[in-house]
OpenMM code with the backbone's topology and positions (N, CA, C; nanometers):
from openmm import Vec3, app, unit

residues = "MET TYR ASN LEU LEU LYS LYS LEU SER PHE LEU LEU ILE LEU ILE LEU ASN LEU SER PHE ILE SER LYS PRO LYS TYR THR THR GLY LYS LEU VAL LYS GLY THR ILE ASP GLY CYS THR TRP LEU ILE GLU LEU LYS ASP LYS LYS ILE LEU GLN PRO VAL ASN ILE GLU LYS PHE ASN LEU LYS LEU LYS ASP GLY LYS LYS LEU LYS PHE THR TYR ALA PRO LEU LYS LYS SER ALA GLY PHE CYS MET MET GLY ASP MET VAL GLU LEU LEU ASP VAL LYS LYS".split()
positions = [
    Vec3(-8.8650, -0.5509, -2.4713),
    Vec3(-8.8643, -0.5828, -2.6123),
    Vec3(-8.9563, -0.4875, -2.6909),
    Vec3(-9.0714, -0.4589, -2.6338),
    Vec3(-9.1681, -0.3701, -2.6986),
    Vec3(-9.1084, -0.2307, -2.7168),
    Vec3(-9.0379, -0.1803, -2.6141),
    Vec3(-8.9761, -0.0473, -2.6232),
    Vec3(-8.8691, -0.0431, -2.7313),
    Vec3(-8.7941, -0.1507, -2.7444),
    Vec3(-8.6908, -0.1567, -2.8472),
    Vec3(-8.7538, -0.1513, -2.9867),
    Vec3(-8.8602, -0.2264, -3.0089),
    Vec3(-8.9296, -0.2232, -3.1379),
    Vec3(-8.9894, -0.0858, -3.1658),
    Vec3(-9.0421, -0.0234, -3.0634),
    Vec3(-9.1005, 0.1101, -3.0770),
    Vec3(-8.9922, 0.2107, -3.1179),
    Vec3(-8.8756, 0.2024, -3.0545),
    Vec3(-8.7646, 0.2936, -3.0860),
    Vec3(-8.7124, 0.2680, -3.2273),
    Vec3(-8.6996, 0.1412, -3.2641),
    Vec3(-8.6522, 0.1088, -3.3985),
    Vec3(-8.7505, 0.1548, -3.5058),
    Vec3(-8.8788, 0.1402, -3.4788),
    Vec3(-8.9813, 0.1877, -3.5736),
    Vec3(-8.9734, 0.3391, -3.5903),
    Vec3(-8.9592, 0.4091, -3.4805),
    Vec3(-8.9470, 0.5549, -3.4850),
    Vec3(-8.8233, 0.5956, -3.5654),
    Vec3(-8.7110, 0.5280, -3.5401),
    Vec3(-8.5869, 0.5581, -3.6102),
    Vec3(-8.6008, 0.5314, -3.7602),
    Vec3(-8.6641, 0.4234, -3.7972),
    Vec3(-8.6849, 0.3902, -3.9377),
    Vec3(-8.7723, 0.4952, -4.0066),
    Vec3(-8.8777, 0.5365, -3.9418),
    Vec3(-8.9666, 0.6400, -3.9976),
    Vec3(-8.8907, 0.7715, -4.0131),
    Vec3(-8.8094, 0.8064, -3.9155),
    Vec3(-8.7307, 0.9292, -3.9214),
    Vec3(-8.6333, 0.9251, -4.0398),
    Vec3(-8.5639, 0.8140, -4.0560),
    Vec3(-8.4687, 0.8002, -4.1665),
    Vec3(-8.5398, 0.8094, -4.3015),
    Vec3(-8.6535, 0.7456, -4.3147),
    Vec3(-8.7290, 0.7523, -4.4403),
    Vec3(-8.7740, 0.8943, -4.4706),
    Vec3(-8.8199, 0.9663, -4.3700),
    Vec3(-8.8628, 1.1047, -4.3902),
    Vec3(-8.7464, 1.1926, -4.4326),
    Vec3(-8.6318, 1.1761, -4.3706),
    Vec3(-8.5156, 1.2578, -4.4054),
    Vec3(-8.4648, 1.2281, -4.5462),
    Vec3(-8.4833, 1.1059, -4.5915),
    Vec3(-8.4356, 1.0706, -4.7252),
    Vec3(-8.5183, 1.1372, -4.8345),
    Vec3(-8.6388, 1.1826, -4.8035),
    Vec3(-8.7240, 1.2464, -4.9035),
    Vec3(-8.7118, 1.3987, -4.9041),
    Vec3(-8.6324, 1.4544, -4.8137),
    Vec3(-8.6108, 1.5994, -4.8144),
    Vec3(-8.5259, 1.6316, -4.9366),
    Vec3(-8.5753, 1.7200, -5.0198),
    Vec3(-8.5035, 1.7489, -5.1435),
    Vec3(-8.3889, 1.8458, -5.1193),
    Vec3(-8.2829, 1.8242, -5.1925),
    Vec3(-8.1682, 1.9139, -5.1879),
    Vec3(-8.1944, 2.0268, -5.2861),
    Vec3(-8.1396, 2.1459, -5.2580),
    Vec3(-8.1629, 2.2568, -5.3511),
    Vec3(-8.1020, 2.2270, -5.4877),
    Vec3(-8.1708, 2.2690, -5.5909),
    Vec3(-8.1221, 2.2481, -5.7261),
    Vec3(-8.0419, 2.3714, -5.7680),
    Vec3(-7.9181, 2.3488, -5.8057),
    Vec3(-7.8310, 2.4596, -5.8440),
    Vec3(-7.8489, 2.4930, -5.9910),
    Vec3(-7.8421, 2.6214, -6.0199),
    Vec3(-7.8525, 2.6744, -6.1547),
    Vec3(-7.7131, 2.7167, -6.1991),
    Vec3(-7.6865, 2.7055, -6.3275),
    Vec3(-7.5572, 2.7469, -6.3820),
    Vec3(-7.5768, 2.8722, -6.4658),
    Vec3(-7.4858, 2.9659, -6.4498),
    Vec3(-7.4892, 3.0882, -6.5282),
    Vec3(-7.3514, 3.1502, -6.5319),
    Vec3(-7.3405, 3.2643, -6.5988),
    Vec3(-7.2118, 3.3334, -6.6029),
    Vec3(-7.2307, 3.4801, -6.5667),
    Vec3(-7.1282, 3.5351, -6.5048),
    Vec3(-7.1312, 3.6759, -6.4669),
    Vec3(-7.1173, 3.7637, -6.5903),
    Vec3(-7.1935, 3.8711, -6.5913),
    Vec3(-7.1875, 3.9690, -6.6995),
    Vec3(-7.1772, 4.1064, -6.6349),
    Vec3(-7.0769, 4.1837, -6.6752),
    Vec3(-7.0590, 4.3192, -6.6229),
    Vec3(-7.1651, 4.4088, -6.6832),
    Vec3(-7.2384, 4.4790, -6.5966),
    Vec3(-7.3401, 4.5722, -6.6439),
    Vec3(-7.2766, 4.6879, -6.7187),
    Vec3(-7.3453, 4.7392, -6.8186),
    Vec3(-7.2897, 4.8464, -6.9021),
    Vec3(-7.3455, 4.9840, -6.8677),
    Vec3(-7.4422, 4.9906, -6.7761),
    Vec3(-7.5031, 5.1172, -6.7364),
    Vec3(-7.4457, 5.1578, -6.6013),
    Vec3(-7.4181, 5.2871, -6.5817),
    Vec3(-7.3691, 5.3336, -6.4519),
    Vec3(-7.4645, 5.2913, -6.3416),
    Vec3(-7.4113, 5.2368, -6.2338),
    Vec3(-7.4940, 5.1916, -6.1225),
    Vec3(-7.5430, 5.0493, -6.1397),
    Vec3(-7.5249, 4.9940, -6.2570),
    Vec3(-7.5653, 4.8565, -6.2862),
    Vec3(-7.4377, 4.7735, -6.2838),
    Vec3(-7.4181, 4.6998, -6.1763),
    Vec3(-7.2901, 4.6322, -6.1595),
    Vec3(-7.2870, 4.4955, -6.2264),
    Vec3(-7.3226, 4.3909, -6.1549),
    Vec3(-7.3097, 4.2556, -6.2074),
    Vec3(-7.4458, 4.1898, -6.2297),
    Vec3(-7.4562, 4.1219, -6.3422),
    Vec3(-7.5745, 4.0460, -6.3782),
    Vec3(-7.5319, 3.9016, -6.3971),
    Vec3(-7.6284, 3.8106, -6.4004),
    Vec3(-7.5999, 3.6705, -6.4289),
    Vec3(-7.6824, 3.6302, -6.5507),
    Vec3(-7.6135, 3.5740, -6.6501),
    Vec3(-7.6809, 3.5261, -6.7709),
    Vec3(-7.6910, 3.3742, -6.7640),
    Vec3(-7.8132, 3.3242, -6.7754),
    Vec3(-7.8360, 3.1801, -6.7733),
    Vec3(-7.8121, 3.1205, -6.9121),
    Vec3(-7.8096, 2.9884, -6.9195),
    Vec3(-7.7856, 2.9200, -7.0475),
    Vec3(-7.8884, 2.9576, -7.1534),
    Vec3(-8.0127, 2.9831, -7.1091),
    Vec3(-8.1185, 3.0185, -7.2043),
    Vec3(-8.1208, 3.1682, -7.2369),
    Vec3(-8.0138, 3.2381, -7.1976),
    Vec3(-7.9945, 3.3831, -7.2226),
    Vec3(-8.0793, 3.4714, -7.1317),
    Vec3(-8.1539, 3.4130, -7.0395),
    Vec3(-8.2304, 3.4918, -6.9433),
    Vec3(-8.1315, 3.5633, -6.8511),
    Vec3(-8.1636, 3.6872, -6.8155),
    Vec3(-8.0761, 3.7681, -6.7309),
    Vec3(-8.1355, 3.7781, -6.5908),
    Vec3(-8.0500, 3.7601, -6.4907),
    Vec3(-8.0878, 3.7783, -6.3506),
    Vec3(-8.0079, 3.8943, -6.2936),
    Vec3(-8.0731, 3.9712, -6.2097),
    Vec3(-8.0096, 4.0853, -6.1459),
    Vec3(-8.0016, 4.0564, -5.9953),
    Vec3(-7.8880, 4.0007, -5.9478),
    Vec3(-7.8773, 3.9660, -5.8063),
    Vec3(-7.8602, 4.0908, -5.7195),
    Vec3(-7.9323, 4.0936, -5.6074),
    Vec3(-7.9253, 4.2103, -5.5195),
    Vec3(-7.8214, 4.1942, -5.4086),
    Vec3(-7.7672, 4.0736, -5.3931),
    Vec3(-7.6768, 4.0492, -5.2809),
    Vec3(-7.5505, 3.9721, -5.3207),
    Vec3(-7.5002, 3.9956, -5.4397),
    Vec3(-7.3846, 3.9185, -5.4877),
    Vec3(-7.2603, 3.9453, -5.4027),
    Vec3(-7.2494, 4.0650, -5.3466),
    Vec3(-7.1314, 4.0990, -5.2659),
    Vec3(-7.1240, 4.0173, -5.1371),
    Vec3(-7.2347, 3.9623, -5.0944),
    Vec3(-7.2416, 3.8809, -4.9726),
    Vec3(-7.1523, 3.7573, -4.9815),
    Vec3(-7.1244, 3.7107, -5.1014),
    Vec3(-7.0538, 3.5845, -5.1197),
    Vec3(-6.9032, 3.5999, -5.1425),
    Vec3(-6.8520, 3.7214, -5.1375),
    Vec3(-6.7078, 3.7472, -5.1508),
    Vec3(-6.6457, 3.6746, -5.2704),
    Vec3(-6.7086, 3.6879, -5.3846),
    Vec3(-6.6599, 3.6239, -5.5063),
    Vec3(-6.5583, 3.7130, -5.5759),
    Vec3(-6.4680, 3.6502, -5.6488),
    Vec3(-6.3809, 3.7262, -5.7379),
    Vec3(-6.4627, 3.7509, -5.8639),
    Vec3(-6.5120, 3.8731, -5.8777),
    Vec3(-6.6033, 3.9060, -5.9878),
    Vec3(-6.5249, 3.9307, -6.1158),
    Vec3(-6.5578, 3.8524, -6.2181),
    Vec3(-6.4895, 3.8624, -6.3466),
    Vec3(-6.5913, 3.8340, -6.4567),
    Vec3(-6.5929, 3.9193, -6.5568),
    Vec3(-6.6858, 3.9024, -6.6683),
    Vec3(-6.6661, 3.7644, -6.7321),
    Vec3(-6.7745, 3.6896, -6.7464),
    Vec3(-6.7706, 3.5576, -6.8074),
    Vec3(-6.7485, 3.4431, -6.7092),
    Vec3(-6.7235, 3.4752, -6.5819),
    Vec3(-6.6994, 3.3704, -6.4820),
    Vec3(-6.8256, 3.2862, -6.4645),
    Vec3(-6.8090, 3.1530, -6.4648),
    Vec3(-6.9238, 3.0634, -6.4483),
    Vec3(-6.9542, 3.0453, -6.3000),
    Vec3(-7.0838, 3.0377, -6.2699),
    Vec3(-7.1307, 3.0207, -6.1327),
    Vec3(-7.2318, 2.9074, -6.1253),
    Vec3(-7.2337, 2.8391, -6.0108),
    Vec3(-7.3410, 2.7457, -5.9763),
    Vec3(-7.4044, 2.8052, -5.8521),
    Vec3(-7.5362, 2.8252, -5.8568),
    Vec3(-7.6003, 2.8981, -5.7486),
    Vec3(-7.7464, 2.8594, -5.7352),
    Vec3(-7.8013, 2.8940, -5.6206),
    Vec3(-7.9453, 2.8849, -5.5989),
    Vec3(-7.9941, 3.0260, -5.5732),
    Vec3(-8.1197, 3.0497, -5.6076),
    Vec3(-8.1724, 3.1849, -5.5909),
    Vec3(-8.3229, 3.1830, -5.5689),
    Vec3(-8.3714, 3.2972, -5.5205),
    Vec3(-8.5154, 3.3164, -5.5033),
    Vec3(-8.5537, 3.4456, -5.5747),
    Vec3(-8.6600, 3.4423, -5.6551),
    Vec3(-8.7044, 3.5648, -5.7229),
    Vec3(-8.7583, 3.6656, -5.6217),
    Vec3(-8.7334, 3.7921, -5.6493),
    Vec3(-8.7884, 3.8998, -5.5668),
    Vec3(-8.9074, 3.9582, -5.6407),
    Vec3(-9.0210, 3.9484, -5.5791),
    Vec3(-9.1431, 3.9986, -5.6424),
    Vec3(-9.1613, 4.1456, -5.6071),
    Vec3(-9.2258, 4.2140, -5.6953),
    Vec3(-9.2551, 4.3562, -5.6767),
    Vec3(-9.1287, 4.4376, -5.6558),
    Vec3(-9.0227, 4.4041, -5.7283),
    Vec3(-8.8969, 4.4778, -5.7194),
    Vec3(-8.8561, 4.5245, -5.8578),
    Vec3(-8.7984, 4.6417, -5.8620),
    Vec3(-8.7456, 4.6945, -5.9874),
    Vec3(-8.6054, 4.7461, -5.9597),
    Vec3(-8.5114, 4.7049, -6.0418),
    Vec3(-8.3734, 4.7467, -6.0231),
    Vec3(-8.3395, 4.8671, -6.1081),
    Vec3(-8.2277, 4.9259, -6.0763),
    Vec3(-8.1782, 5.0415, -6.1492),
    Vec3(-8.1480, 5.0044, -6.2941),
    Vec3(-8.0995, 4.8839, -6.3147),
    Vec3(-8.0596, 4.8393, -6.4490),
    Vec3(-8.1782, 4.8182, -6.5416),
    Vec3(-8.2901, 4.7766, -6.4851),
    Vec3(-8.4074, 4.7402, -6.5625),
    Vec3(-8.3737, 4.6334, -6.6660),
    Vec3(-8.2871, 4.5408, -6.6238),
    Vec3(-8.2481, 4.4285, -6.7092),
    Vec3(-8.2693, 4.3013, -6.6291),
    Vec3(-8.3531, 4.2155, -6.6738),
    Vec3(-8.3704, 4.0866, -6.6103),
    Vec3(-8.4499, 4.0912, -6.4821),
    Vec3(-8.4666, 3.9726, -6.4248),
    Vec3(-8.5434, 3.9574, -6.3015),
    Vec3(-8.4541, 3.9799, -6.1804),
    Vec3(-8.5057, 4.0526, -6.0829),
    Vec3(-8.4322, 4.0738, -5.9585),
    Vec3(-8.4416, 3.9469, -5.8754),
    Vec3(-8.3264, 3.9028, -5.8206),
    Vec3(-8.3216, 3.7810, -5.7436),
    Vec3(-8.2334, 3.7999, -5.6202),
    Vec3(-8.2588, 3.7164, -5.5209),
    Vec3(-8.1695, 3.7072, -5.4059),
    Vec3(-8.0955, 3.5744, -5.4183),
    Vec3(-7.9618, 3.5821, -5.4181),
    Vec3(-7.8834, 3.4598, -5.4211),
    Vec3(-7.8893, 3.3938, -5.2851),
    Vec3(-7.9173, 3.2640, -5.2824),
    Vec3(-7.9256, 3.1900, -5.1571),
    Vec3(-7.7951, 3.1183, -5.1274),
    Vec3(-7.7287, 3.0683, -5.2301),
    Vec3(-7.6016, 2.9995, -5.2131),
    Vec3(-7.5258, 3.0049, -5.3453),
    Vec3(-7.3938, 3.0143, -5.3364),
    Vec3(-7.3079, 3.0106, -5.4537),
    Vec3(-7.1972, 2.9118, -5.4259),
    Vec3(-7.1789, 2.8163, -5.5159),
    Vec3(-7.0678, 2.7213, -5.5026),
    Vec3(-6.9440, 2.7849, -5.5630),
    Vec3(-6.8371, 2.7840, -5.4871),
    Vec3(-6.7129, 2.8459, -5.5356),
    Vec3(-6.6255, 2.7452, -5.6048),
] * unit.nanometer
topology = app.Topology()
chain = topology.addChain("A")
for resn in residues:
    res = topology.addResidue(resn, chain)
    for name in ("N", "CA", "C"):
        topology.addAtom(name, app.Element.getBySymbol(name[0]), res)
């Protein structure tokens, strides 16, 4: 009986811990075609902030100017892009 209670307590603690793990928060933006040679695709957020993704090709998206995206990203520190427009970011996930 004691072992059963011990196992149930462990299982309950495990379930409670897993329920507090946060899910990634997705950001919404739209694709914008870069206007400078070598500057391909940018993402414009709702607040007009521009992001310069370094790995957009990884997601095999149909790239179209104005296409809306839901994505997660991580800022790249100490990076400067060819475009010199917006913050350089690495896309972590894109919902298709």
